Structure formats: C-alpha cells, structure tokens
N, CA, C and O atoms as a GROMACS GRO file, in nm:
protein
  376
    1ALA      N    1   0.072   0.264   2.543
    1ALA     CA    2  -0.001   0.223   2.434
    1ALA      C    3   0.167   0.206   2.339
    1ALA      O    4   0.232   0.103   2.336
    2PRO      N    5   0.202   0.329   2.275
    2PRO     CA    6   0.267   0.214   2.148
    2PRO      C    7   0.430   0.185   2.105
    2PRO      O    8   0.502   0.188   2.006
    3SER      N    9   0.439   0.143   2.316
    3SER     CA   10   0.565   0.081   2.295
    3SER      C   11   0.524  -0.067   2.316
    3SER      O   12   0.620  -0.142   2.300
    4VAL      N   13   0.400  -0.136   2.349
    4VAL     CA   14   0.330  -0.234   2.316
    4VAL      C   15   0.296  -0.294   2.212
    4VAL      O   16   0.317  -0.412   2.181
    5GLU      N   17   0.224  -0.182   2.134
    5GLU     CA   18   0.163  -0.236   2.041
    5GLU      C   19   0.368  -0.191   1.956
    5GLU      O   20   0.426  -0.263   2.036
    6GLN      N   21   0.454  -0.148   1.890
    6GLN     CA   22   0.591  -0.145   1.841
    6GLN      C   23   0.590  -0.322   1.892
    6GLN      O   24   0.526  -0.391   1.814
    7PRO      N   25   0.651  -0.396   2.007
    7PRO     CA   26   0.739  -0.472   1.971
    7PRO      C   27   0.626  -0.634   1.917
    7PRO      O   28   0.685  -0.726   1.861
    8SER      N   29   0.522  -0.641   1.935
    8SER     CA   30   0.426  -0.661   1.881
    8SER      C   31   0.463  -0.698   1.724
    8SER      O   32   0.470  -0.809   1.672
    9ARG      N   33   0.479  -0.593   1.676
    9ARG     CA   34   0.449  -0.624   1.549
    9ARG      C   35   0.612  -0.607   1.460
    9ARG      O   36   0.658  -0.613   1.346
   10SER      N   37   0.636  -0.592   1.539
   10SER     CA   38   0.857  -0.565   1.461
   10SER      C   39   0.861  -0.693   1.544
   10SER      O   40   0.975  -0.661   1.580
   11VAL      N   41   0.842  -0.804   1.606
   11VAL     CA   42   0.916  -0.886   1.680
   11VAL      C   43   0.840  -1.093   1.574
   11VAL      O   44   0.911  -1.192   1.559
   12ALA      N   45   0.673  -1.080   1.524
   12ALA     CA   46   0.653  -1.150   1.425
   12ALA      C   47   0.697  -1.184   1.290
   12ALA      O   48   0.770  -1.269   1.239
   13PRO      N   49   0.582  -1.027   1.230
   13PRO     CA   50   0.640  -1.046   1.183
   13PRO      C   51   0.698  -1.029   1.070
   13PRO      O   52   0.672  -1.070   0.957
   14SER      N   53   0.812  -0.941   1.129
   14SER     CA   54   0.924  -0.895   1.051
   14SER      C   55   1.024  -1.006   1.031
   14SER      O   56   1.088  -1.023   0.928
   15VAL      N   57   1.030  -1.074   1.133
   15VAL     CA   58   1.087  -1.189   1.099
   15VAL      C   59   1.088  -1.304   0.977
   15VAL      O   60   1.176  -1.351   0.905
   16GLU      N   61   0.877  -1.334   1.001
   16GLU     CA   62   0.792  -1.429   0.916
   16GLU      C   63   0.834  -1.381   0.743
   16GLU      O   64   0.891  -1.445   0.655
   17GLN      N   65   0.769  -1.217   0.746
   17GLN     CA   66   0.707  -1.222   0.639
   17GLN      C   67   0.780  -1.242   0.498
   17GLN      O   68   0.725  -1.294   0.401
   18PRO      N   69   0.999  -1.161   0.498
   18PRO     CA   70   1.025  -1.136   0.448
   18PRO      C   71   1.007  -1.338   0.348
   18PRO      O   72   0.998  -1.351   0.226
   19SER      N   73   1.007  -1.409   0.410
   19SER     CA   74   1.060  -1.580   0.361
   19SER      C   75   0.932  -1.594   0.311
   19SER      O   76   0.914  -1.676   0.221
   20ARG      N   77   0.799  -1.500   0.374
   20ARG     CA   78   0.653  -1.528   0.280
   20ARG      C   79   0.630  -1.466   0.146
   20ARG      O   80   0.576  -1.506   0.043
   21SER      N   81   0.709  -1.313   0.193
   21SER     CA   82   0.698  -1.238   0.067
   21SER      C   83   0.764  -1.305  -0.052
   21SER      O   84   0.697  -1.267  -0.148
   22VAL      N   85   0.873  -1.394  -0.102
   22VAL     CA   86   0.933  -1.436  -0.194
   22VAL      C   87   0.886  -1.454  -0.356
   22VAL      O   88   0.904  -1.412  -0.470
   23ALA      N   89   0.798  -1.569  -0.255
   23ALA     CA   90   0.656  -1.571  -0.375
   23ALA      C   91   0.612  -1.531  -0.440
   23ALA      O   92   0.615  -1.543  -0.562
   24PRO      N   93   0.499  -1.406  -0.301
   24PRO     CA   94   0.472  -1.368  -0.376
   24PRO      C   95   0.460  -1.265  -0.456
   24PRO      O   96   0.362  -1.226  -0.519
   25SER      N   97   0.549  -1.230  -0.449
   25SER     CA   98   0.657  -1.047  -0.476
   25SER      C   99   0.677  -1.117  -0.671
   25SER      O  100   0.662  -1.027  -0.754
   26VAL      N  101   0.698  -1.217  -0.714
   26VAL     CA  102   0.754  -1.260  -0.794
   26VAL      C  103   0.629  -1.258  -0.868
   26VAL      O  104   0.624  -1.194  -0.973
   27GLU      N  105   0.525  -1.322  -0.825
   27GLU     CA  106   0.341  -1.289  -0.902
   27GLU      C  107   0.258  -1.180  -0.904
   27GLU      O  108   0.150  -1.153  -0.955
   28GLN      N  109   0.333  -1.130  -0.841
   28GLN     CA  110   0.257  -0.994  -0.799
   28GLN      C  111   0.287  -0.850  -0.876
   28GLN      O  112   0.255  -0.744  -0.823
   29PRO      N  113   0.362  -0.857  -1.024
   29PRO     CA  114   0.430  -0.728  -1.025
   29PRO      C  115   0.343  -0.612  -1.066
   29PRO      O  116   0.364  -0.493  -1.042
   30LEU      N  117   0.196  -0.688  -1.158
   30LEU     CA  118   0.095  -0.516  -1.196
   30LEU      C  119   0.020  -0.525  -1.044
   30LEU      O  120  -0.098  -0.491  -1.043
   31GLY      N  121   0.076  -0.566  -0.924
   31GLY     CA  122  -0.014  -0.554  -0.789
   31GLY      C  123   0.078  -0.448  -0.679
   31GLY      O  124   0.087  -0.441  -0.557
   32CYS      N  125   0.150  -0.356  -0.816
   32CYS     CA  126   0.306  -0.342  -0.758
   32CYS      C  127   0.308  -0.179  -0.806
   32CYS      O  128   0.206  -0.111  -0.792
   33ALA      N  129   0.392  -0.141  -0.844
   33ALA     CA  130   0.395  -0.005  -0.937
   33ALA      C  131   0.393  -0.045  -0.995
   33ALA      O  132   0.447  -0.155  -0.994
   34ILE      N  133   0.323   0.006  -1.114
   34ILE     CA  134   0.247   0.031  -1.248
   34ILE      C  135   0.398   0.138  -1.371
   34ILE      O  136   0.461   0.244  -1.372
   35GLN      N  137   0.389   0.070  -1.414
   35GLN     CA  138   0.505   0.192  -1.538
   35GLN      C  139   0.370   0.301  -1.584
   35GLN      O  140   0.248   0.312  -1.582
   36PRO      N  141   0.490   0.366  -1.622
   36PRO     CA  142   0.390   0.524  -1.622
   36PRO      C  143   0.345   0.467  -1.772
   36PRO      O  144   0.411   0.398  -1.850
   37GLY      N  145   0.220   0.515  -1.787
   37GLY     CA  146   0.083   0.515  -1.897
   37GLY      C  147  -0.008   0.512  -1.822
   37GLY      O  148  -0.021   0.544  -1.703
   38ARG      N  149  -0.119   0.442  -1.946
   38ARG     CA  150  -0.218   0.403  -1.888
   38ARG      C  151  -0.294   0.237  -1.898
   38ARG      O  152  -0.293   0.155  -1.991
   39PHE      N  153  -0.362   0.232  -1.743
   39PHE     CA  154  -0.386   0.098  -1.757
   39PHE      C  155  -0.624   0.096  -1.701
   39PHE      O  156  -0.716   0.171  -1.732
   40ARG      N  157  -0.617  -0.006  -1.632
   40ARG     CA  158  -0.795  -0.030  -1.682
   40ARG      C  159  -0.802  -0.124  -1.594
   40ARG      O  160  -0.737  -0.220  -1.635
   41ILE      N  161  -0.855  -0.148  -1.477
   41ILE     CA  162  -0.944  -0.213  -1.393
   41ILE      C  163  -1.106  -0.206  -1.371
   41ILE      O  164  -1.171  -0.141  -1.289
   42GLY      N  165  -1.150  -0.301  -1.478
   42GLY     CA  166  -1.289  -0.367  -1.474
   42GLY      C  167  -1.285  -0.265  -1.645
   42GLY      O  168  -1.214  -0.264  -1.746
   43GLY      N  169  -1.473  -0.154  -1.566
   43GLY     CA  170  -1.371  -0.015  -1.702
   43GLY      C  171  -1.368   0.105  -1.642
   43GLY      O  172  -1.438   0.201  -1.674
   44ALA      N  173  -1.303   0.102  -1.574
   44ALA     CA  174  -1.200   0.262  -1.511
   44ALA      C  175  -1.110   0.253  -1.546
   44ALA      O  176  -1.029   0.173  -1.500
   45ILE      N  177  -1.078   0.358  -1.676
   45ILE     CA  178  -0.935   0.363  -1.746
   45ILE      C  179  -0.884   0.463  -1.654
   45ILE      O  180  -0.940   0.572  -1.662
   46PHE      N  181  -0.807   0.453  -1.581
   46PHE     CA  182  -0.634   0.492  -1.517
   46PHE      C  183  -0.496   0.540  -1.564
   46PHE      O  184  -0.442   0.485  -1.660
   47TYR      N  185  -0.447   0.621  -1.509
   47TYR     CA  186  -0.320   0.682  -1.539
   47TYR      C  187  -0.229   0.660  -1.431
   47TYR      O  188  -0.253   0.674  -1.311
   48SER      N  189  -0.118   0.624  -1.487
   48SER     CA  190  -0.002   0.567  -1.389
   48SER      C  191   0.099   0.688  -1.393
   48SER      O  192   0.127   0.667  -1.511
   49ASN      N  193   0.172   0.790  -1.364
   49ASN     CA  194   0.299   0.830  -1.306
   49ASN      C  195   0.476   0.788  -1.279
   49ASN      O  196   0.589   0.836  -1.282
   50GLY      N  197   0.374   0.614  -1.243
   50GLY     CA  198   0.499   0.501  -1.174
   50GLY      C  199   0.500   0.574  -1.063
   50GLY      O  200   0.490   0.483  -0.981
   51SER      N  201   0.505   0.653  -1.013
   51SER     CA  202   0.471   0.627  -0.842
   51SER      C  203   0.295   0.648  -0.785
   51SER      O  204   0.246   0.611  -0.679
   52ALA      N  205   0.218   0.732  -0.918
   52ALA     CA  206   0.081   0.718  -0.877
   52ALA      C  207  -0.005   0.755  -0.909
   52ALA      O  208  -0.008   0.876  -0.935
   53PHE      N  209  -0.122   0.677  -0.926
   53PHE     CA  210  -0.189   0.694  -1.019
   53PHE      C  211  -0.356   0.746  -0.990
   53PHE      O  212  -0.428   0.759  -0.891
   54CYS      N  213  -0.366   0.762  -1.106
   54CYS     CA  214  -0.577   0.918  -1.104
   54CYS      C  215  -0.667   0.798  -1.159
   54CYS      O  216  -0.620   0.715  -1.237
   55VAL      N  217  -0.748   0.794  -1.131
   55VAL     CA  218  -0.898   0.711  -1.216
   55VAL      C  219  -0.926   0.884  -1.317
   55VAL      O  220  -0.923   1.002  -1.283
   56TYR      N  221  -0.957   0.798  -1.474
   56TYR     CA  222  -1.010   0.916  -1.527
   56TYR      C  223  -1.211   0.915  -1.477
   56TYR      O  224  -1.275   0.816  -1.441
   57LYS      N  225  -1.270   1.076  -1.495
   57LYS     CA  226  -1.397   0.967  -1.435
   57LYS      C  227  -1.493   1.066  -1.533
   57LYS      O  228  -1.570   1.149  -1.484
   58SER      N  229  -1.479   1.051  -1.653
   58SER     CA  230  -1.562   1.017  -1.747
   58SER      C  231  -1.440   1.004  -1.895
   58SER      O  232  -1.318   1.007  -1.911
   59TRP      N  233  -1.548   0.990  -1.967
   59TRP     CA  234  -1.491   0.893  -2.117
   59TRP      C  235  -1.430   1.031  -2.175
   59TRP      O  236  -1.344   1.029  -2.263
   60ASP      N  237  -1.498   1.190  -2.102
   60ASP     CA  238  -1.499   1.302  -2.216
   60ASP      C  239  -1.322   1.317  -2.136
   60ASP      O  240  -1.222   1.324  -2.208
   61ASP      N  241  -1.315   1.320  -2.006
   61ASP     CA  242  -1.195   1.336  -1.990
   61ASP      C  243  -1.092   1.298  -2.050
   61ASP      O  244  -0.992   1.368  -2.062
   62TYR      N  245  -1.107   1.153  -2.107
   62TYR     CA  246  -0.962   1.030  -2.139
   62TYR      C  247  -1.001   1.121  -2.272
   62TYR      O  248  -0.959   1.236  -2.265
   63LYS      N  249  -1.056   1.096  -2.364
   63LYS     CA  250  -0.975   1.100  -2.486
   63LYS      C  251  -0.974   1.333  -2.457
   63LYS      O  252  -0.971   1.393  -2.565
   64ALA      N  253  -0.975   1.408  -2.351
   64ALA     CA  254  -0.885   1.490  -2.368
   64ALA      C  255  -0.771   1.517  -2.273
   64ALA      O  256  -0.695   1.612  -2.259
   65ALA      N  257  -0.788   1.375  -2.200
   65ALA     CA  258  -0.598   1.399  -2.165
   65ALA      C  259  -0.554   1.321  -2.328
   65ALA      O  260  -0.432   1.328  -2.332
   66GLY      N  261  -0.587   1.277  -2.411
   66GLY     CA  262  -0.495   1.222  -2.537
   66GLY      C  263  -0.544   1.089  -2.615
   66GLY      O  264  -0.513   1.039  -2.723
   67GLY      N  265  -0.628   1.057  -2.518
   67GLY     CA  266  -0.674   0.894  -2.478
   67GLY      C  267  -0.699   0.845  -2.616
   67GLY      O  268  -0.674   0.917  -2.712
   68GLY      N  269  -0.747   0.725  -2.629
   68GLY     CA  270  -0.804   0.667  -2.862
   68GLY      C  271  -0.879   0.621  -2.771
   68GLY      O  272  -0.863   0.585  -2.654
   69ASP      N  273  -1.007   0.630  -2.880
   69ASP     CA  274  -1.108   0.497  -2.950
   69ASP      C  275  -1.063   0.385  -2.871
   69ASP      O  276  -1.100   0.366  -2.756
   70ASP      N  277  -0.954   0.284  -2.958
   70ASP     CA  278  -0.953   0.169  -2.873
   70ASP      C  279  -0.902   0.104  -2.793
   70ASP      O  280  -0.789   0.086  -2.839
   71THR      N  281  -0.911   0.040  -2.675
   71THR     CA  282  -0.929   0.063  -2.535
   71THR      C  283  -0.879  -0.038  -2.542
   71THR      O  284  -0.814  -0.042  -2.438
   72SER      N  285  -0.852  -0.179  -2.620
   72SER     CA  286  -0.785  -0.315  -2.556
   72SER      C  287  -0.615  -0.344  -2.619
   72SER      O  288  -0.574  -0.449  -2.669
   73SER      N  289  -0.554  -0.243  -2.602
   73SER     CA  290  -0.440  -0.241  -2.590
   73SER      C  291  -0.436  -0.190  -2.478
   73SER      O  292  -0.325  -0.220  -2.435
   74ILE      N  293  -0.496  -0.121  -2.392
   74ILE     CA  294  -0.510  -0.065  -2.293
   74ILE      C  295  -0.458  -0.209  -2.160
   74ILE      O  296  -0.548  -0.293  -2.170
   75PRO      N  297  -0.379  -0.246  -2.078
   75PRO     CA  298  -0.334  -0.290  -1.997
   75PRO      C  299  -0.472  -0.334  -1.903
   75PRO      O  300  -0.539  -0.253  -1.840
   76LEU      N  301  -0.500  -0.505  -1.911
   76LEU     CA  302  -0.625  -0.487  -1.776
   76LEU      C  303  -0.562  -0.517  -1.627
   76LEU      O  304  -0.460  -0.584  -1.639
   77LEU      N  305  -0.590  -0.490  -1.506
   77LEU     CA  306  -0.537  -0.510  -1.417
   77LEU      C  307  -0.668  -0.610  -1.312
   77LEU      O  308  -0.790  -0.603  -1.323
   78PRO      N  309  -0.624  -0.658  -1.260
   78PRO     CA  310  -0.767  -0.752  -1.141
   78PRO      C  311  -0.774  -0.620  -1.052
   78PRO      O  312  -0.884  -0.573  -1.024
   79SER      N  313  -0.692  -0.578  -1.020
   79SER     CA  314  -0.670  -0.424  -0.874
   79SER      C  315  -0.605  -0.384  -0.927
   79SER      O  316  -0.545  -0.419  -1.029
   80LYS      N  317  -0.603  -0.213  -0.800
   80LYS     CA  318  -0.526  -0.132  -0.805
   80LYS      C  319  -0.380  -0.161  -0.706
   80LYS      O  320  -0.350  -0.243  -0.619
   81PRO      N  321  -0.327  -0.071  -0.757
   81PRO     CA  322  -0.194  -0.123  -0.739
   81PRO      C  323  -0.146  -0.099  -0.614
   81PRO      O  324  -0.159   0.022  -0.602
   82ALA      N  325  -0.082  -0.158  -0.478
   82ALA     CA  326  -0.124  -0.117  -0.406
   82ALA      C  327  -0.039  -0.085  -0.290
   82ALA      O  328  -0.066  -0.097  -0.171
   83CYS      N  329   0.102  -0.030  -0.365
   83CYS     CA  330   0.202  -0.004  -0.316
   83CYS      C  331   0.240   0.193  -0.388
   83CYS      O  332   0.324   0.280  -0.368
   84MET      N  333   0.117   0.174  -0.472
   84MET     CA  334   0.084   0.339  -0.569
   84MET      C  335   0.026   0.444  -0.464
   84MET      O  336  -0.046   0.401  -0.373
   85ARG      N  337   0.050   0.568  -0.472
   85ARG     CA  338  -0.005   0.611  -0.383
   85ARG      C  339  -0.155   0.655  -0.507
   85ARG      O  340  -0.139   0.678  -0.627
   86ASP      N  341  -0.258   0.656  -0.451
   86ASP     CA  342  -0.383   0.694  -0.490
   86ASP      C  343  -0.436   0.855  -0.513
   86ASP      O  344  -0.474   0.944  -0.437
   87ASP      N  345  -0.416   0.840  -0.673
   87ASP     CA  346  -0.487   1.012  -0.633
   87ASP      C  347  -0.620   1.090  -0.698
   87ASP      O  348  -0.627   1.205  -0.742
   88GLY      N  349  -0.724   0.986  -0.687
   88GLY     CA  350  -0.849   0.990  -0.712
   88GLY      C  351  -0.819   1.035  -0.818
   88GLY      O  352  -0.699   1.048  -0.841
   89ALA      N  353  -0.926   1.078  -0.929
   89ALA     CA  354  -0.928   1.120  -0.993
   89ALA      C  355  -0.832   1.249  -1.052
   89ALA      O  356  -0.782   1.353  -1.009
   90CYS      N  357  -0.846   1.137  -1.236
   90CYS     CA  358  -0.719   1.209  -1.293
   90CYS      C  359  -0.798   1.433  -1.314
   90CYS      O  360  -0.917   1.464  -1.316
   91ILE      N  361  -0.677   1.532  -1.326
   91ILE     CA  362  -0.722   1.674  -1.378
   91ILE      C  363  -0.725   1.635  -1.462
   91ILE      O  364  -0.707   1.515  -1.446
   92VAL      N  365  -0.742   1.660  -1.578
   92VAL     CA  366  -0.725   1.683  -1.722
   92VAL      C  367  -0.773   1.854  -1.786
   92VAL      O  368  -0.880   1.914  -1.795
   93ASN      N  369  -0.631   1.887  -1.821
   93ASN     CA  370  -0.647   2.067  -1.932
   93ASN      C  371  -0.779   2.031  -2.008
   93ASN      O  372  -0.768   1.910  -2.029
   94LYS      N  373  -0.883   2.068  -2.054
   94LYS     CA  374  -0.986   2.056  -2.123
   94LYS      C  375  -0.968   2.229  -2.181
   94LYS      O  376  -1.050   2.277  -2.259
   0.00000   0.00000   0.00000
C-alpha cells in the first residue's frame, strides 16, 4: 500500500505545487508562523512562542498571563496559523 500511495503523491503535487505556492506565500504571511506574542481570532486570544501557539481558556487566564484590558492593539488574524503546532489551552500560572 505505501508504494502505491507515495508515487502518486510525489509525482504530480511535488512538481506542480512549488509554482503554485509562490503567489499565495506572499499573501499568507499571517497564515503561517506568527511572531512571538499575542494574537486574536474572532473573540479568542492566543499566544505564539514563534513555533507553536495556545489559546487562553478564559479572560482570567489572559489577565493572569499579563494581558491588558485593551485588546484592540492585539493583531486580529482570519484563521489559526497552519504551519505552527496547536498546543491547545495555554497553561497559566496563577
């Protein structure tokens, strides 16, 4: 089974995708790695360490982690960064 799947994956996609991904990669810097710090998606607030991200489960967790009352300066993203590890809920020491 693996020998059947691998050729089909490596022949067409690997040849065609590099040329297709040139334009989207320019337009999607936010869809990939996020700089360390906080970001928002909808009403949720997340934290990135540069390679993974987590979501604050509650306003209390966000505040306990040093978050301020005004969240308007926190970057708003359309979706979770696809190329970063999703660590789930942020662990906050209260």
